[in-house]
FIPAZA-179568 format. One record per residue (C-alpha): y negated, x negated, z; residue in three letters. Coordinates in steps of 0.1 Angstrom, whole numbers, padded with zeros to 4 digits, always signed. Layout:
// residues N
YXZALA ...
***
This chain:
// residues 832
+0000+0003-0001UNK -0035-0010-0003UNK -0066-0016+0016UNK -0075+0012+0033UNK -0112+0018+0042UNK -0125+0031+0071UNK -0149+0057+0055UNK -0127+0089+0044UNK -0137+0114+0023UNK -0125+0146+0013UNK -0090+0139-0009UNK -0082+0168-0030UNK -0048+0169-0054UNK -0070+0190-0083UNK -0046+0196-0106UNK -0007+0191-0097UNK +0022+0180-0116UNK +0027+0214-0130UNK -0006+0220-0145UNK -0017+0245-0116UNK -0055+0239-0109UNK -0065+0240-0075UNK -0093+0262-0070UNK -0097+0272-0033UNK -0096+0233-0027UNK -0119+0224-0052UNK -0144+0253-0038UNK -0135+0238+0000UNK -0145+0200-0016UNK -0183+0216-0032UNK -0189+0225+0002UNK -0176+0201+0024UNK -0196+0173-0002UNK -0227+0195-0003UNK -0222+0197-0041UNK -0245+0222-0049UNK -0276+0202-0035UNK -0270+0173-0061UNK -0285+0194-0090UNK -0280+0168-0118UNK -0278+0140-0097UNK -0239+0128-0098UNK -0217+0112-0120UNK -0182+0118-0128UNK -0158+0084-0132UNK -0123+0089-0140UNK -0094+0067-0152UNK -0067+0066-0177UNK -0045+0043-0183UNK -0003+0032-0184UNK +0019+0039-0149UNK +0018+0015-0124UNK -0011-0003-0140UNK -0031-0004-0110UNK -0054+0026-0112UNK -0058+0037-0084UNK -0060+0001-0065UNK -0088-0005-0086UNK -0105+0027-0073UNK -0101+0021-0041UNK -0115-0012-0045UNK -0140-0003-0069UNK -0153+0031-0050UNK -0139+0027-0014UNK -0116+0054-0016UNK -0082+0064-0004UNK -0059+0072-0033UNK -0023+0063-0030UNK -0012+0037-0038UNK +0022+0021-0052UNK +0042-0001-0027UNK +0054-0030-0046UNK +0080-0044-0024UNK +0096-0006-0023UNK +0094+0004-0060UNK +0078+0011-0090UNK +0074+0044-0104UNK +0050+0070-0106UNK +0027+0073-0078UNK +0001+0100-0091UNK +0012+0132-0100UNK -0018+0156-0119UNK -0049+0150-0111UNK -0069+0140-0075UNK -0103+0142-0069UNK -0123+0122-0042UNK -0161+0112-0033UNK -0170+0076-0040UNK -0182+0063-0005UNK -0218+0045-0001UNK -0229+0052-0038UNK -0260+0067-0046UNK -0260+0089-0069UNK -0232+0114-0056UNK -0203+0104-0079UNK -0172+0121-0080UNK -0138+0096-0088UNK -0111+0115-0102UNK -0073+0095-0105UNK -0055+0106-0137UNK -0015+0104-0133UNK -0003+0073-0156UNK +0009+0078-0191UNK +0037+0065-0206UNK +0061+0071-0174UNK +0096+0075-0175UNK +0096+0106-0151UNK +0079+0128-0180UNK +0101+0110-0204UNK +0094+0099-0242UNK +0084+0133-0257UNK +0070+0149-0230UNK +0035+0134-0237UNK +0016+0175-0233UNK +0000+0170-0198UNK -0007+0133-0209UNK -0031+0149-0236UNK -0043+0175-0215UNK -0053+0154-0186UNK -0072+0124-0213UNK -0091+0156-0229UNK -0099+0170-0193UNK -0111+0137-0181UNK -0136+0130-0214UNK -0150+0166-0211UNK -0157+0162-0174UNK -0163+0126-0171UNK -0194+0106-0175UNK -0176+0073-0174UNK -0140+0071-0185UNK -0121+0036-0172UNK -0097+0029-0194UNK -0071+0004-0178UNK -0049-0017-0199UNK -0031-0050-0196UNK -0047-0083-0208UNK -0015-0094-0227UNK -0018-0058-0246UNK -0046-0071-0268UNK -0038-0080-0299UNK +0000-0065-0303UNK +0002-0033-0323UNK +0024-0012-0302UNK +0014-0023-0269UNK +0008+0005-0243UNK -0029+0007-0249UNK -0027+0019-0287UNK -0009+0049-0286UNK -0036+0059-0252UNK -0065+0052-0275UNK -0052+0075-0305UNK -0047+0101-0285UNK -0080+0096-0266UNK -0097+0096-0302UNK -0071+0126-0313UNK -0084+0146-0283UNK -0123+0138-0286UNK -0118+0148-0320UNK -0115+0183-0308UNK -0148+0182-0290UNK -0177+0199-0312UNK -0208+0179-0300UNK -0203+0143-0290UNK -0212+0137-0253UNK -0221+0099-0255UNK -0190+0093-0228UNK -0188+0056-0217UNK -0157+0042-0227UNK -0158+0010-0199UNK -0123-0007-0210UNK -0110-0027-0179UNK -0084-0058-0188UNK -0064-0059-0162UNK -0051-0098-0150UNK -0071-0117-0177UNK -0055-0147-0187UNK -0071-0184-0194UNK -0084-0167-0229UNK -0126-0162-0224UNK -0136-0122-0227UNK -0157-0135-0257UNK -0126-0140-0277UNK -0111-0109-0260UNK -0140-0083-0266UNK -0141-0085-0307UNK -0104-0083-0306UNK -0104-0051-0283UNK -0137-0038-0306UNK -0119-0042-0340UNK -0087-0029-0329UNK -0109+0003-0314UNK -0124+0007-0348UNK -0095+0008-0363UNK -0077+0034-0345UNK -0111+0054-0348UNK -0107+0053-0386UNK -0072+0062-0386UNK -0071+0090-0365UNK -0078+0124-0389UNK -0112+0141-0386UNK -0125+0176-0388UNK -0149+0185-0414UNK -0181+0182-0391UNK -0177+0149-0378UNK -0158+0132-0412UNK -0187+0104-0414UNK -0193+0105-0378UNK -0188+0067-0366UNK -0175+0055-0330UNK -0215+0052-0316UNK -0217+0087-0320UNK -0191+0097-0297UNK -0188+0070-0275UNK -0205+0041-0259UNK -0180+0013-0255UNK -0180-0017-0231UNK -0154-0040-0219UNK -0148-0060-0187UNK -0118-0082-0177UNK -0105-0086-0141UNK -0083-0112-0129UNK -0044-0105-0111UNK -0052-0085-0078UNK -0018-0102-0066UNK -0022-0136-0076UNK -0060-0137-0074UNK -0067-0111-0045UNK -0098-0124-0031UNK -0114-0130-0065UNK -0104-0098-0078UNK -0122-0084-0049UNK -0153-0102-0056UNK -0155-0092-0093UNK -0148-0059-0085UNK -0175-0055-0062UNK -0199-0070-0093UNK -0189-0040-0110UNK -0193-0014-0081UNK -0231-0024-0082UNK -0232-0014-0117UNK -0223+0024-0105UNK -0255+0024-0084UNK -0279+0046-0103UNK -0257+0052-0131UNK -0275+0083-0145UNK -0308+0062-0143UNK -0319+0055-0179UNK -0302+0021-0189UNK -0274+0028-0167UNK -0235+0032-0171UNK -0238+0067-0176UNK -0280+0069-0188UNK -0270+0087-0222UNK -0249+0113-0212UNK -0253+0147-0225UNK -0247+0184-0215UNK -0246+0181-0180UNK -0235+0207-0155UNK -0257+0209-0123UNK -0233+0205-0094UNK -0236+0243-0085UNK -0220+0248-0115UNK -0193+0217-0115UNK -0166+0237-0102UNK -0168+0268-0121UNK -0171+0243-0154UNK -0138+0223-0147UNK -0119+0249-0142UNK -0128+0271-0169UNK -0127+0235-0193UNK -0087+0232-0178UNK -0081+0272-0187UNK -0091+0266-0220UNK -0073+0230-0226UNK -0042+0246-0210UNK -0045+0275-0236UNK -0045+0249-0264UNK -0078+0260-0279UNK -0104+0241-0295UNK -0133+0231-0264UNK -0171+0238-0277UNK -0188+0217-0251UNK -0219+0237-0260UNK -0207+0271-0257UNK -0186+0258-0224UNK -0221+0249-0212UNK -0238+0282-0219UNK -0207+0296-0202UNK -0212+0277-0173UNK -0245+0285-0172UNK -0246+0317-0175UNK -0216+0326-0148UNK -0235+0304-0124UNK -0269+0314-0131UNK -0258+0350-0124UNK -0244+0340-0095UNK -0270+0328-0083UNK -0290+0357-0090UNK -0270+0383-0075UNK -0269+0359-0042UNK -0305+0359-0043UNK -0306+0396-0048UNK -0281+0400-0015UNK -0300+0374+0003UNK -0335+0396-0005UNK -0319+0428+0000UNK -0308+0415+0037UNK -0338+0396+0044UNK -0349+0413+0080UNK -0387+0407+0069UNK -0380+0427+0037UNK -0362+0453+0055UNK -0389+0458+0083UNK -0417+0461+0054UNK -0397+0484+0034UNK -0391+0507+0065UNK -0428+0504+0073UNK -0439+0515+0036UNK -0415+0548+0039UNK -0438+0558+0069UNK -0471+0546+0060UNK -0494+0523+0038UNK -0488+0490+0045UNK -0518+0466+0047UNK -0515+0435+0023UNK -0480+0452+0009UNK -0485+0435-0025UNK -0491+0397-0008UNK -0464+0402+0015UNK -0440+0413-0013UNK -0449+0390-0038UNK -0443+0363-0010UNK -0409+0374-0005UNK -0405+0376-0042UNK -0418+0340-0050UNK -0393+0330-0024UNK -0366+0344-0039UNK -0378+0332-0073UNK -0379+0298-0065UNK -0347+0292-0049UNK -0334+0305-0081UNK -0353+0282-0098UNK -0341+0251-0077UNK -0305+0265-0080UNK -0306+0271-0115UNK -0328+0242-0125UNK -0307+0219-0143UNK -0285+0246-0161UNK -0293+0256-0197UNK -0329+0263-0202UNK -0320+0299-0223UNK -0294+0309-0197UNK -0314+0300-0168UNK -0346+0318-0181UNK -0327+0352-0193UNK -0313+0351-0157UNK -0343+0345-0145UNK -0362+0375-0160UNK -0330+0394-0151UNK -0335+0385-0113UNK -0370+0394-0113UNK -0361+0424-0129UNK -0338+0432-0105UNK -0357+0422-0077UNK -0387+0448-0088UNK -0361+0475-0091UNK -0358+0467-0055UNK -0394+0468-0044UNK -0406+0493-0064UNK -0398+0522-0045UNK -0412+0510-0015UNK -0446+0502-0037UNK -0445+0538-0052UNK -0441+0546-0013UNK -0472+0528-0005UNK -0487+0541-0034UNK -0481+0578-0024UNK -0494+0570+0009UNK -0524+0557-0002UNK -0525+0587-0029UNK -0523+0611+0006UNK -0549+0592+0024UNK -0575+0595-0004UNK -0563+0631-0012UNK -0566+0642+0025UNK -0598+0624+0033UNK -0613+0646+0005UNK -0603+0676+0016UNK -0618+0666+0051UNK -0648+0659+0033UNK -0654+0687+0014UNK -0640+0712+0045UNK -0665+0693+0065UNK -0692+0673+0046UNK -0711+0664+0076UNK -0718+0627+0067UNK -0729+0640+0035UNK -0756+0661+0045UNK -0784+0635+0044UNK -0774+0622+0008UNK -0765+0654-0011UNK -0767+0690-0007UNK -0740+0717-0023UNK -0707+0720-0027UNK -0708+0705-0065UNK -0724+0674-0055UNK -0707+0671-0020UNK -0672+0671-0042UNK -0685+0649-0068UNK -0695+0622-0042UNK -0659+0628-0023UNK -0643+0626-0052UNK -0660+0594-0060UNK -0654+0580-0028UNK -0617+0585-0026UNK -0611+0571-0058UNK -0625+0542-0048UNK -0604+0539-0016UNK -0572+0546-0041UNK -0580+0517-0062UNK -0587+0496-0030UNK -0553+0507-0020UNK -0538+0499-0053UNK -0552+0463-0054UNK -0540+0458-0024UNK -0507+0467-0030UNK -0504+0449-0066UNK -0473+0431-0062UNK -0467+0396-0079UNK -0443+0395-0114UNK -0449+0430-0119UNK -0467+0448-0148UNK -0465+0486-0128UNK -0490+0507-0142UNK -0506+0534-0118UNK -0519+0554-0141UNK -0497+0584-0139UNK -0502+0582-0097UNK -0542+0577-0102UNK -0540+0606-0128UNK -0522+0628-0099UNK -0545+0620-0075UNK -0575+0632-0099UNK -0557+0660-0109UNK -0550+0668-0074UNK -0584+0663-0062UNK -0598+0686-0093UNK -0575+0716-0088UNK -0587+0716-0047UNK -0619+0712-0055UNK -0617+0742-0082UNK -0595+0759-0055UNK -0621+0758-0028UNK -0649+0764-0052UNK -0632+0792-0061UNK -0628+0805-0025UNK -0665+0795-0016UNK -0674+0819-0048UNK -0651+0844-0037UNK -0662+0843+0000UNK -0704+0844-0015UNK -0692+0874-0040UNK -0671+0892-0012UNK -0701+0887+0015UNK -0727+0895-0016UNK -0706+0927-0022UNK -0704+0936+0017UNK -0742+0938+0015UNK -0746+0957-0013UNK -0717+0981-0003UNK -0733+0986+0034UNK -0767+0993+0011UNK -0755+1014-0017UNK -0726+1036+0000UNK -0745+1056+0025UNK -0776+1061+0005UNK -0754+1071-0022UNK -0733+1094-0002UNK -0761+1111+0010UNK -0776+1117-0025UNK -0744+1132-0039UNK -0739+1156-0008UNK -0775+1167-0015UNK -0765+1169-0051UNK -0797+1184-0063UNK -0812+1184-0101UNK -0828+1148-0095UNK -0796+1131-0081UNK -0784+1111-0105UNK -0822+1100-0114UNK -0825+1088-0079UNK -0791+1076-0077UNK -0804+1049-0109UNK -0831+1040-0089UNK -0813+1028-0059UNK -0785+1013-0082UNK -0813+0992-0101UNK -0833+0984-0071UNK -0800+0972-0051UNK -0781+0961-0077UNK -0811+0934-0085UNK -0815+0924-0047UNK -0779+0914-0051UNK -0781+0897-0079UNK -0806+0874-0067UNK -0789+0871-0034UNK -0757+0861-0059UNK -0778+0835-0076UNK -0789+0815-0049UNK -0751+0821-0029UNK -0738+0800-0059UNK -0767+0778-0069UNK -0747+0751-0048UNK -0719+0754-0069UNK -0736+0746-0102UNK -0722+0772-0125UNK -0730+0774-0161UNK -0747+0801-0176UNK -0716+0819-0186UNK -0702+0818-0154UNK -0729+0826-0142UNK -0738+0855-0162UNK -0700+0868-0155UNK -0706+0864-0121UNK -0738+0887-0117UNK -0718+0910-0143UNK -0694+0914-0119UNK -0719+0922-0090UNK -0736+0949-0111UNK -0700+0962-0119UNK -0691+0960-0083UNK -0722+0982-0078UNK -0713+1007-0101UNK -0679+1010-0088UNK -0693+1020-0055UNK -0715+1047-0065UNK -0689+1056-0090UNK -0661+1059-0057UNK -0684+1076-0041UNK -0693+1103-0067UNK -0652+1107-0074UNK -0649+1110-0038UNK -0674+1139-0035UNK -0661+1149-0063UNK -0628+1152-0051UNK -0641+1174-0022UNK -0660+1196-0048UNK -0649+1228-0039UNK -0660+1223-0002UNK -0689+1215-0012UNK -0696+1245-0031UNK -0685+1267-0005UNK -0709+1251+0020UNK -0738+1254-0008UNK -0729+1288-0011UNK -0728+1294+0025UNK -0758+1277+0030UNK -0779+1297+0006UNK -0762+1330+0010UNK -0760+1327+0050UNK -0801+1319+0054UNK -0832+1331+0037UNK -0859+1316+0022UNK -0873+1301+0057UNK -0834+1284+0063UNK -0833+1314+0092UNK -0793+1333+0096UNK -0796+1363+0077UNK -0796+1394+0094UNK -0778+1422+0072UNK -0799+1449+0082UNK -0792+1470+0051UNK -0823+1461+0035UNK -0809+1429+0019UNK -0802+1427-0017UNK -0764+1409-0016UNK -0759+1410-0051UNK -0790+1394-0060UNK -0782+1368-0031UNK -0745+1363-0041UNK -0756+1354-0077UNK -0784+1329-0067UNK -0761+1316-0037UNK -0734+1308-0067UNK -0757+1297-0090UNK -0766+1272-0065UNK -0726+1259-0059UNK -0724+1260-0100UNK -0754+1233-0101UNK -0739+1213-0075UNK -0707+1216-0095UNK -0724+1203-0128UNK -0738+1171-0105UNK -0704+1161-0093UNK -0687+1167-0128UNK -0699+1135-0147UNK -0715+1100-0136UNK -0750+1100-0149UNK -0759+1064-0141UNK -0764+1051-0177UNK -0799+1063-0190UNK -0789+1085-0217UNK -0797+1121-0231UNK -0794+1148-0212UNK -0759+1165-0209UNK -0759+1203-0213UNK -0729+1207-0182UNK -0751+1227-0161UNK -0759+1252-0187UNK -0721+1253-0202UNK -0714+1262-0159UNK -0739+1288-0157UNK -0725+1309-0182UNK -0699+1312-0156UNK -0721+1335-0134UNK -0715+1364-0159UNK -0685+1367-0139UNK -0698+1371-0105UNK -0703+1408-0103UNK -0701+1424-0132UNK -0699+1414-0166UNK -0735+1409-0184UNK -0733+1423-0218UNK -0748+1403-0246UNK -0772+1424-0266UNK -0780+1399-0297UNK -0762+1377-0320UNK -0777+1345-0304UNK -0765+1355-0270UNK -0728+1360-0284UNK -0731+1330-0301UNK -0743+1306-0268UNK -0718+1324-0248UNK -0689+1318-0269UNK -0700+1280-0271UNK -0703+1277-0238UNK -0664+1294-0229UNK -0655+1272-0254UNK -0665+1238-0239UNK -0652+1248-0210UNK -0619+1251-0226UNK -0619+1221-0235UNK -0607+1187-0218UNK -0639+1164-0216UNK -0674+1171-0218UNK -0694+1168-0250UNK -0715+1135-0249UNK -0701+1122-0221UNK -0681+1086-0223UNK -0640+1099-0208UNK -0645+1069-0180UNK -0677+1087-0164UNK -0657+1120-0164UNK -0652+1132-0127UNK -0643+1165-0130UNK -0630+1181-0169UNK -0644+1212-0181UNK -0609+1226-0175UNK -0610+1214-0137UNK -0644+1230-0132UNK -0632+1264-0145UNK -0603+1259-0120UNK -0625+1251-0089UNK -0646+1280-0099UNK -0621+1306-0096UNK -0608+1291-0067UNK -0641+1293-0055UNK -0646+1331-0059UNK -0616+1340-0045UNK -0624+1318-0015UNK -0659+1332-0008UNK -0650+1372-0019UNK -0643+1377+0020UNK -0676+1365+0030UNK -0695+1388+0006UNK -0672+1417+0019UNK -0680+1408+0053UNK -0716+1406+0047UNK -0715+1444+0029UNK -0692+1456+0056UNK -0720+1441+0079UNK -0746+1458+0063UNK -0729+1491+0058UNK -0724+1491+0098UNK -0761+1482+0104UNK -0767+1515+0083UNK -0747+1533+0104UNK -0758+1521+0137UNK -0794+1525+0131UNK -0794+1562+0150UNK -0777+1557+0184UNK -0781+1599+0195UNK -0753+1618+0187UNK -0752+1652+0166UNK -0771+1680+0185UNK -0740+1700+0184UNK -0724+1672+0205UNK -0754+1670+0230UNK -0750+1710+0235UNK -0712+1704+0237UNK -0717+1674+0265UNK -0743+1699+0284UNK -0718+1727+0286UNK -0690+1711+0292UNK -0703+1683+0317UNK -0726+1709+0339UNK -0700+1712+0367UNK -0695+1673+0369UNK -0737+1670+0367UNK -0740+1692+0398UNK -0711+1673+0420UNK -0731+1642+0411UNK -0763+1658+0424UNK -0744+1673+0457UNK -0731+1637+0464UNK -0753+1610+0465UNK -0724+1583+0466UNK -0715+1592+0435UNK -0744+1589+0421UNK -0750+1558+0432UNK -0717+1545+0422UNK -0726+1557+0390UNK -0761+1539+0390UNK -0741+1508+0401UNK -0719+1513+0368UNK -0744+1517+0350UNK -0760+1487+0356UNK -0729+1468+0357UNK -0725+1480+0320UNK -0760+1475+0307UNK -0752+1440+0319UNK -0721+1436+0301UNK -0734+1452+0269UNK -0761+1428+0272UNK -0742+1399+0276UNK -0714+1405+0250UNK -0745+1414+0226UNK -0722+1442+0215UNK -0744+1458+0189UNK -0742+1423+0170UNK -0704+1424+0177UNK -0694+1456+0157UNK -0718+1450+0130UNK -0688+1431+0112UNK -0669+1462+0118UNK -0649+1484+0143UNK -0614+1462+0145UNK -0630+1428+0145UNK -0656+1439+0172UNK -0630+1451+0193UNK -0612+1420+0191UNK -0641+1399+0198UNK -0655+1421+0225UNK -0619+1421+0245UNK -0616+1385+0243UNK -0649+1385+0261UNK -0652+1409+0284UNK -0637+1396+0312UNK -0649+1361+0312UNK -0688+1385+0310UNK -0675+1407+0343UNK -0664+1377+0363UNK -0697+1357+0354UNK -0720+1385+0368UNK -0700+1385+0400UNK -0701+1351+0411UNK -0737+1353+0404UNK -0742+1383+0425UNK -0721+1364+0449UNK -0746+1333+0455UNK -0775+1351+0453UNK -0765+1371+0486UNK -0756+1340+0501UNK -0789+1324+0494UNK -0804+1354+0512UNK -0783+1352+0537UNK -0795+1314+0541UNK -0831+1324+0538UNK -0829+1348+0569UNK -0817+1323+0591UNK -0842+1298+0584UNK -0868+1319+0596UNK -0879+1300+0627UNK -0912+1319+0635UNK -0896+1350+0649UNK -0883+1353+0686UNK -0852+1363+0697UNK -0871+1389+0717UNK -0886+1405+0687UNK -0848+1402+0671UNK -0837+1424+0700UNK -0864+1448+0700UNK -0860+1451+0661UNK -0827+1454+0664UNK -0830+1480+0691UNK -0851+1500+0672UNK -0837+1500+0639UNK -0803+1509+0655UNK -0811+1528+0683UNK -0784+1562+0685UNK -0818+1587+0696UNK -0834+1583+0660UNK -0820+1602+0633UNK -0806+1587+0599UNK -0827+1586+0570UNK -0819+1577+0537UNK -0856+1564+0525UNK -0864+1550+0559UNK -0851+1513+0546UNK -0865+1484+0561UNK -0891+1463+0542UNK -0871+1429+0543UNK -0838+1453+0529UNK -0857+1466+0505UNK -0874+1434+0496UNK -0840+1422+0488UNK -0828+1451+0466UNK -0854+1448+0447UNK -0847+1411+0440UNK -0814+1417+0432UNK -0824+1441+0409UNK -0850+1421+0392UNK -0824+1393+0389UNK -0793+1416+0376UNK -0822+1428+0349UNK -0829+1390+0338UNK -0791+1383+0337UNK -0786+1415+0316UNK -0815+1406+0292UNK -0811+1371+0285UNK -0793+1362+0251UNK -0759+1355+0247UNK 
***
């Protein structure tokens, strides 16, 4: 066994003797040696040569590795199986050393050269420097072991479509006394002959050896015979591997270098392609490795970004509220992830690297965009809320601007400016997001809210004006319509014009702060006028709906009152027929006023004239005496049979002619009773004008009542009772006004008197009792009379010696009787 160096590095069998690639072990090696951090600053050195030619020994001394060496005292045979890999100790840059299985070994036999070719191709494809170990005594021999090896190397190299400028360092072992200056030309000539004899693909038909390789030759003495000299020269050769990738170094001309982070994947894919016996396109392979690795790096950065605690806090905060300096914070996190990707992928193929860079940026922005949209949404909501607050409570603008339109305009500009500041603050680096949509939405929201509030306020102002207009119009209009005189509609027109004019002026002042255009203002003023018209029309319709009641009231007012508005007393001298006709004519005139709306000044209608013709049906038809009267009557009757009034717009009709005629018939039917009552009262008045019975009745009363009359005269008690009953009856007669009650007829008078007689009697008795109590109280209060006077008066008044005399009534008692009679007389003569 060779010398074991103190520094032990990670030793890995990369490919075993059966061609199995140790993926797990390679990943462990890359992590353990921190290969990803090397970037392009690393070199790969491999060695090939005949079995038992001292390859592992050379590597161990050259790179201070610990590859297994053959023990010459025990056996001679295969020591290294497959391909082994480790790191060179103490050499900068980072150098990976691969020890390949020796060629021409008896273990695989003469015909099994597949693994030799595969491993040789693998070494050439992967390595920057290939050491070719050969014996010095084989130089110049046609069939020496090195010739088949070189031929294999060149044949394999022709399958590489693009040259890598690999360094071929021929190490001549066990150098003899022949100087290297003689050996090197011979070796180069043999190499050139081998190159020329190798069949070449069409793409490299004229390619020279220098296009593919940088050939260099060195010689080492025998390790067994001259160990110290061997070690000394190996140490000198070791110094050449320092800074080997720098310009002028052993691998200074290398091309298509794979970054350290992609090295494991690269050599894994290369071995897979070689095993499948496919042509190896190194540029395409480089792109493939770059694609895979850059994508892995990009995905890892995406995972790291999503799991970053600072980003998670930022995104969660963005969901709840607008984050101040969101753009700067998010841009910092994005820059960190993108910079890390650029650092790790810096040495991969630029086209792939840039493509995956754009892929990473796009994915990162996809992650950031929802949070950015949330922040923008919060800024939009805040600006919109601020606008609504200012519009509802414009106290901050009262000194600057006045009026709703000016405040809304000022608030809109202010809130949009705040939103723009928020957009600038939330702007994310690398993002080309257009905030037009959310800005447009905010603008539309502001305009919509302003328009809605403007509409509401205009509606409120309109409602206020309409309420005031209704207060000023409704009651006067109802009063005028209730009076329903000939000039009612003229008065209503004047009232309408005046109040609507005032309302329009109020409306113009109220809407001035909303800055309406001429068309809108005209519409609003027209609406006010229409509303005023609707108020009068509404009142007119209400009064027209009660036309029958108004007609009966008007009839009753004219029929039951005289020209001085005093109640009529049907004494028998009144002309009820004429009064009835006048009362019904007044009712028809009222109906004519309520039939149509006459707010517009236009030609006079003939409604009243048409309705007056109905008076011919009052008591008895009036005979037309001329053709003209017949024609006029027929025309009026045809008008009342129509569905509308001539010359009147349908919308102004309150009562159609047919409805008026129906109301007239119902009116006549309901007033017939009043007329009949008046006639009955007049007849009763005529009959009641003479109160004395006929002469024969007077004689019969004297003859038949003589005995009763004599009885009353003989017995004064009966006379007193009759007198009291007379006084009581007279009082009841006066109190009940029986004469008036019976003017309406015998039966109605009897029914009315029967309901009032008992309360009247009770009232009279109650008054008599109260008068008696008052007289008793007056007697008791006389304090000037002495007790002796009372006794003398009592003895003289009630003395048994004095005869009783009906006429001898004391003065005080006479006074009391007179007073009671006087009060009874007053009560009986007072009106009911």
